[in-house]
DRENSE-923388 format. One record per atom (N, C-alpha, C): atom name; x, y, z; residue in three letters; residue number from 1. Coordinates in Angstrom, 2 decimals. Atoms other than C-alpha are relative to their C-alpha. Layout:
REM residues N
NODE  atomo       xx       yy       zz  residuo  num
NODE     CA        X        Y        Z      ala  NUM
...
END
This chain:
REM residues 56
NODE  atomo       xx       yy       zz  residuo  num
NODE      N    -0.68     1.21     0.32      met    1
NODE     CA    -2.93   233.98   249.73      met    1
NODE      C     1.14     0.18    -0.79      met    1
NODE      N    -0.98    -0.41     0.20      thr    2
NODE     CA     0.53   233.57   248.46      thr    2
NODE      C     0.03    -0.93    -1.41      thr    2
NODE      N    -0.12     0.72     1.19      his    3
NODE     CA     1.48   232.15   244.99      his    3
NODE      C     1.00    -1.08     0.39      his    3
NODE      N    -0.52     1.67    -0.12      pro    4
NODE     CA     2.77   228.62   245.15      pro    4
NODE      C     1.48     0.22    -0.52      pro    4
NODE      N    -1.43    -0.45     0.27      gln    5
NODE     CA     6.87   228.62   244.77      gln    5
NODE      C    -0.05    -1.34    -1.19      gln    5
NODE      N     0.18     0.74     1.15      val    6
NODE     CA     5.77   225.33   242.07      val    6
NODE      C    -1.36    -0.61    -0.60      val    6
NODE      N     1.10     0.27     0.69      ile    7
NODE     CA     3.13   224.46   239.97      ile    7
NODE      C     0.23    -1.66    -0.76      ile    7
NODE      N     0.28     1.59     1.22      cys    8
NODE     CA     2.52   220.48   238.83      cys    8
NODE      C    -0.94    -0.04    -0.36      cys    8
NODE      N     0.93     0.33     1.20      met    9
NODE     CA     0.66   219.83   235.61      met    9
NODE      C    -0.09    -1.66     0.02      met    9
NODE      N    -0.03     1.14     0.24      gly   10
NODE     CA    -0.53   216.42   235.43      gly   10
NODE      C    -1.29    -0.87     0.41      gly   10
NODE      N     0.97     0.35    -0.85      glu   11
NODE     CA    -2.79   213.65   236.46      glu   11
NODE      C     0.23    -0.73     1.21      glu   11
NODE      N    -0.22     0.69    -1.09      ile   12
NODE     CA    -3.49   211.54   239.32      ile   12
NODE      C    -0.72    -1.66    -0.14      ile   12
NODE      N    -0.35     1.52     0.32      leu   13
NODE     CA    -3.48   207.64   238.60      leu   13
NODE      C    -0.68    -0.65     1.61      leu   13
NODE      N     0.58     0.65    -0.77      phe   14
NODE     CA    -5.38   205.08   241.30      phe   14
NODE      C     0.87    -1.54    -0.85      phe   14
NODE      N    -0.48     1.46     0.11      asp   15
NODE     CA    -3.57   201.53   241.81      asp   15
NODE      C    -0.98    -0.61     0.74      asp   15
NODE      N     1.45     0.69    -0.72      arg   16
NODE     CA    -6.64   199.09   242.81      arg   16
NODE      C     1.04    -1.19     0.18      arg   16
NODE      N    -0.42     1.44    -0.76      leu   17
NODE     CA    -5.27   196.28   244.81      leu   17
NODE      C    -0.86    -0.47     0.47      leu   17
NODE      N     0.81     0.90    -0.47      ser   18
NODE     CA    -7.32   193.57   245.43      ser   18
NODE      C     0.28    -0.61     1.82      ser   18
NODE      N     0.35     0.11    -1.35      asn   19
NODE     CA    -8.31   193.02   249.33      asn   19
NODE      C    -0.25    -1.79     0.12      asn   19
NODE      N     0.35     1.55     0.26      glu   20
NODE     CA    -9.02   188.98   248.42      glu   20
NODE      C     1.36    -0.40    -0.27      glu   20
NODE      N    -1.54     0.43     0.52      leu   21
NODE     CA    -5.19   187.79   247.97      leu   21
NODE      C    -0.56    -1.40    -0.51      leu   21
NODE      N     0.05     1.68     0.12      gly   22
NODE     CA    -5.25   184.36   246.31      gly   22
NODE      C    -1.02    -0.08    -0.85      gly   22
NODE      N     1.03     0.18     0.65      lys   23
NODE     CA    -8.66   184.80   244.58      lys   23
NODE      C     0.26     0.63    -1.50      lys   23
NODE      N    -0.65    -0.30     1.28      pro   24
NODE     CA    -8.76   184.74   240.83      pro   24
NODE      C    -0.55     1.80    -0.54      pro   24
NODE      N     0.19    -1.19     0.57      leu   25
NODE     CA    -9.37   188.26   239.33      leu   25
NODE      C    -1.56     0.37    -0.17      leu   25
NODE      N     1.26     0.18     0.37      glu   26
NODE     CA   -12.79   187.43   238.04      glu   26
NODE      C    -1.18     0.25     1.23      glu   26
NODE      N     0.76     0.30    -1.53      thr   27
NODE     CA   -14.20   186.87   241.90      thr   27
NODE      C     0.41     0.79     0.44      thr   27
NODE      N    -0.04    -1.11    -0.62      val   28
NODE     CA   -12.91   189.34   243.22      val   28
NODE      C    -1.05     1.45     0.38      val   28
NODE      N     0.89    -1.08     0.04      lys   29
NODE     CA   -15.20   191.91   244.96      lys   29
NODE      C     0.23     1.32     0.85      lys   29
NODE      N    -0.16    -0.68    -1.26      ser   30
NODE     CA   -13.27   194.09   247.55      ser   30
NODE      C     1.48     0.72    -0.61      ser   30
NODE      N    -1.30    -0.59     0.08      trp   31
NODE     CA   -10.43   196.73   246.38      trp   31
NODE      C     0.30     0.98     0.88      trp   31
NODE      N    -0.30    -0.94    -0.83      thr   32
NODE     CA    -8.49   199.32   247.99      thr   32
NODE      C     0.62     0.86    -1.08      thr   32
NODE      N    -0.62    -1.07     0.87      asp   33
NODE     CA    -7.43   202.70   245.66      asp   33
NODE      C     1.02     0.44     0.78      asp   33
NODE      N    -1.33    -0.71    -0.21      tyr   34
NODE     CA    -3.88   204.22   246.02      tyr   34
NODE      C     0.12     0.70    -0.95      tyr   34
NODE      N    -0.41    -0.77     1.55      pro   35
NODE     CA    -3.76   207.48   244.49      pro   35
NODE      C     1.73     0.07    -0.24      pro   35
NODE      N    -1.26    -0.41     0.41      gly   36
NODE     CA    -0.66   208.35   242.75      gly   36
NODE      C     0.19     0.61    -1.02      gly   36
NODE      N     0.00    -0.31     0.82      gly   37
NODE     CA     0.80   209.03   239.57      gly   37
NODE      C     1.50     1.14     0.01      gly   37
NODE      N    -1.61    -1.10     0.10      ala   38
NODE     CA     4.54   211.21   238.86      ala   38
NODE      C    -0.53     1.22     0.51      ala   38
NODE      N     0.27    -1.47    -0.55      pro   39
NODE     CA     2.63   214.72   238.96      pro   39
NODE      C    -0.14    -0.01     1.32      pro   39
NODE      N     0.74    -0.26    -1.35      ala   40
NODE     CA     0.90   214.24   241.97      ala   40
NODE      C     0.76    -0.88     0.98      ala   40
NODE      N    -0.68     0.65    -0.98      asn   41
NODE     CA     3.34   212.03   243.95      asn   41
NODE      C     0.97     1.09     0.11      asn   41
NODE      N    -1.33    -1.21    -0.21      thr   42
NODE     CA     6.10   215.10   243.11      thr   42
NODE      C    -0.82     1.20     1.03      thr   42
NODE      N     0.98    -1.38    -0.79      ala   43
NODE     CA     3.08   217.80   244.39      ala   43
NODE      C     0.20    -0.60     1.60      ala   43
NODE      N     0.32     0.35    -1.44      cys   44
NODE     CA     2.76   215.83   247.90      cys   44
NODE      C     1.37    -0.13     0.35      cys   44
NODE      N    -1.87     0.13    -0.41      gly   45
NODE     CA     6.86   215.15   247.93      gly   45
NODE      C     0.49     1.30     0.34      gly   45
NODE      N    -0.67    -1.20    -0.31      leu   46
NODE     CA     7.45   218.77   247.78      leu   46
NODE      C    -1.05     0.69     1.38      leu   46
NODE      N     0.63    -0.38    -1.29      val   47
NODE     CA     4.69   219.58   250.50      val   47
NODE      C     0.69    -0.55     1.07      val   47
NODE      N    -0.18     0.84    -1.42      lys   48
NODE     CA     6.27   217.25   252.94      lys   48
NODE      C     1.02     0.84    -0.10      lys   48
NODE      N    -1.76    -1.39    -0.70      leu   49
NODE     CA     9.93   219.43   252.47      leu   49
NODE      C    -0.42     0.98     0.22      leu   49
NODE      N     0.30    -1.17    -0.42      gly   50
NODE     CA     7.67   222.18   253.15      gly   50
NODE      C     0.03     1.27    -1.21      gly   50
NODE      N    -0.01    -0.64     1.02      ile   51
NODE     CA     7.85   223.90   249.63      ile   51
NODE      C    -1.53     0.20    -0.26      ile   51
NODE      N     1.70     0.00     0.77      ser   52
NODE     CA     4.14   225.53   248.40      ser   52
NODE      C    -0.04    -0.36    -1.34      ser   52
NODE      N     0.25     0.95     1.01      thr   53
NODE     CA     3.06   223.61   246.04      thr   53
NODE      C    -1.58    -0.07    -0.84      thr   53
NODE      N     1.27     0.04     0.90      ala   54
NODE     CA    -0.14   223.86   243.39      ala   54
NODE      C     0.17    -1.07    -0.67      ala   54
NODE      N     0.28     1.29     1.06      phe   55
NODE     CA    -1.67   220.93   241.45      phe   55
NODE      C    -1.24     0.16    -1.12      phe   55
NODE      N     0.98    -0.62     1.11      ile   56
NODE     CA    -3.45   221.67   238.15      ile   56
NODE      C    -0.04    -1.57    -0.81      ile   56
END
């Protein structure tokens, strides 16, 4: 195993978006989670550029 060129440290956050547009928040029963957060997005972007990356 080789060492990564970049180590990203931080948290993964999730945006939760309703699958029931137009309904009041209290009545929504179906959600879709979208992972993100700056450290996680940076790690994913670097990998797409072909840079070996680790995430802590």
